[in-house]
C-alpha positions, 0 to 999 in steps of 0.5 A: 789924522795925527793926534796930539797926545800928552803923558804924565809921569807918576802924580803920587796924589797931587792930583788937583795940582796936575789938572790945573796945569794940564788945564793951562796946557790944554788951552793952548794945545788941545790935546786929544787925551793924557795917559798918567804912567806910574802912581796916580794916588798917594801910597795908602799907608802914608797918605796925609789928610790932604791927599784924603781931601783930593780923594773926596773932591773927586768922589763928589765931582768937585775935580775938573779934568780938562781932557780925556785922561787914562791911568793905570795901577802903579807901585801902590794900590788905590784908596778904598774909596776909590776901589769902591767907586770904580767898581760901581762906575765901570772904571769911570772915576769921574768925568774925563778920568778913566781907569785902564785896568791892571792889564788891558788893551783899549782903543780910543775913539781916535783909533789909538791902540793902548795896551797897559800893564800895571804893577810889577811882577808877582813872585809868589804866583807862577801861573794864571791870571791875577784876580785882584784889580787893584793890587800893584802886581801882575802875573806872567800870565797877565803879560801873556794875555797881552800878547794877543793884542798883536800890535799897539801904538802906546805900551804903558808898563810900570817897570822897564823891560829888561836890557832896554838900554843895550846897544844905547849911547844915551848916558844914565843919570848919575847916582841914579838907580835903575828901575825894576825891570822885567824879561816879560816885558821885554818879550811883550815889547818886541811882540807888539812893536809899539810906536811908543813905550812909556814907563816911570822912574821916579827921580829922572827922565830917560829917553832911549834912542828909537830902535827897530824890530826886524820886519815880520811876514810879507813886509820885508822892507818895513821896520817898526820903530819904537821909542822908549821913554820913562818919565820923572814924578810929576813936579819933582824937586830936581825938575826932571822931565815929567811930562811928554807931548807928541802927535801920533797918527795910528794910520801912518805906516812905519818909516821907510827910512830910519830916524837918526840914531836908531838902533837895532831892538835891544831885545833882538839877542836876548829874547829867547822866546818866540813871538806870542801872539799875540762867535757871534752868540758863542763868544759871550759865554765868558763874559763876567762883568767884573772889569772895566771897558765901559769907559769908551765914548766911541760907539762899538763897532764890529769886530771886537777888539781884544778888549772886548773879545770874551775869548782874548785874556786881555779883556778885563771882563774875562771869567778867569776862574773858568781858565784851567791852563796857559801855554805859550801860544794858547790856553785851555778854559772849561765851557760856560754852560757846558753841554755835559754835566758832572753825571755825564761822564762819571769816571771824570767827575766833571763835564770836561767840555773844554774849549782850546783857544789861541792867544792870538785874536784871529778869526782864522788860523789863515788870518795869523801870521805864518809863524804864529799860525804854525806855533798856535796850531802845533800847541792846540794839537798838543792840548788836544792830544793831552786831553784825549789821553786823559779821557781815555786813560782816566776812564780806562778806555771807555771814552773817546773824544770829539773836537769841532772847529767853526772857522769863517773869515767873519768870525771873532776869534778861532777856537776848538770845542773839546768833549768826551764821547763814549767809545762804544759810539766811536767804534759803532760809527754813530758819532760820524753818522750823527754828523753826517745825517745832521748835515743832511737834514739841514741840507748842508754840503756833505762832510768830506774825510780829509786832513786839512792840517791848519786849514789855511789852504781851504778856498772857503770857510768850514766846519771841521770835526775830529772824532777820536778813540784809543784802541787796545792799550792794555799791553802798552807799557806806557799805560803803567807810566801814567801813575808817574806822571810820564806825559811822553808816554801819553802819545804812544797808544794806538789811536784811531781818528777821523777828520770831517770837513764840511765847506761853509759857503754863502749858498746857506745859513750855517748854525754856529751851534751845529756841533753842540747840537749833534753831540746833544742828540748823540748823548740824549741831552736834548735840554742842553741845545743852548748854552744859555740854558745851562749856565751854573752859578759861579761856585759850581763853575769854579768847582768844575774848574778845579775838579778838571785842573787836578784831573789834567795836571799830570797831562798838562805840558804847560806846568813843565815849561 
């Protein structure tokens, strides 16, 4: 069923006047919700006493908001009192007025997926996620994280996408300066293929011709269409259009016939980067309650969306202090409640229990689109190889590594867990024996030694573990290159690896903590079976994260790309 939606340009503090006008429109149109693009509040540096009065009326519950309304950050930060209120009320400013967050993926009760990216690109931050929820800047990592949403009905950005006017015949307003534009936003729009992409242009209205994206996957006849629209500021003196109303059915298929005037995507030729992708008890380990998704009025329904999944970077609740590296399709994070401790592997000086996580919000590799699956699996293997090189070299060959994966079609977000292990346990076959014995004790099917690649051809769910050791590399010239940070040399040393696969079927109940439990017994850490019993303070987590990043820096290929 189609929902009627209204989008409004930057309000700049004239909030009471806006909702007076929307109240009249709502009586006649019965919109499902509204979205404000650009700044809701006046610039705190130039705000008047009248602006302060409006803020007070909001905080005192005196402002009447006639319909559910969403907003994000624009070009200015919020007033301090507003920031404090949002922190205390999980993003709900007052009845019907909700903060989407600086970067977020939200699914409304009507089933409409909104992806929002507030602020402009921060030139002073080259990697990672922005940590301040209210500064009007985002990072490249923020944009990358939103690719994990995979799709969007509505994309909201403060800045324009680079090249959006390319191939368009729509004249640009005379004497108007084109708003700030970002290549990363162009990549994001090309990746998500939203039905509508809204932005703000303070002094004019601009609506480009619709443009279509190339088909993907098996849907060779379907070309998703995007409409890019930039709204002028609310109640502007030149009477430029500041409001846009439309109907949207999130379940409707892309049109088989393109609308008149539709052009090819302006990003098709200019985008050189490939499309970025975008359990049960285990994924909640990354929860850190400093974000906002509590405003949803719909019942929570499984599976979690990217904004609710604690493996998705677009989730505003994600604990960013645990993240140690972000590449193109995947990222690394240290584990919350790690199995190992700082003293488990003294040569590393940190637990080094690491998760390798795809940006794509997918339960298995098989469920990803073919191109995404290939790129993601390749990059995860690249991270695994770099981690293995790190532990073996930093320990002078005293450590090997174990990496395990639980792949379930009913899961949430596929990932790998990486853990160092003493090399002598690998050489003696004790690691492999530990997994086999524990499976036998649990009456699981026997492990099979085989390489299944990305696992997409497996006929059932599965548990997989790689057991790895570096063999004698003392004489290898690559060993000398380590001090000089030659990352290409890390793949040269001779290695030995075993891949074990256990099929998971409906005939038995599989323990998702099986891999951790086996390794806890093998490393003689019986009190650390459960990650919840191993949680640390945020200060301790941050210290482990920083120690790991310094250790991994010369092995981290993402820093060079």
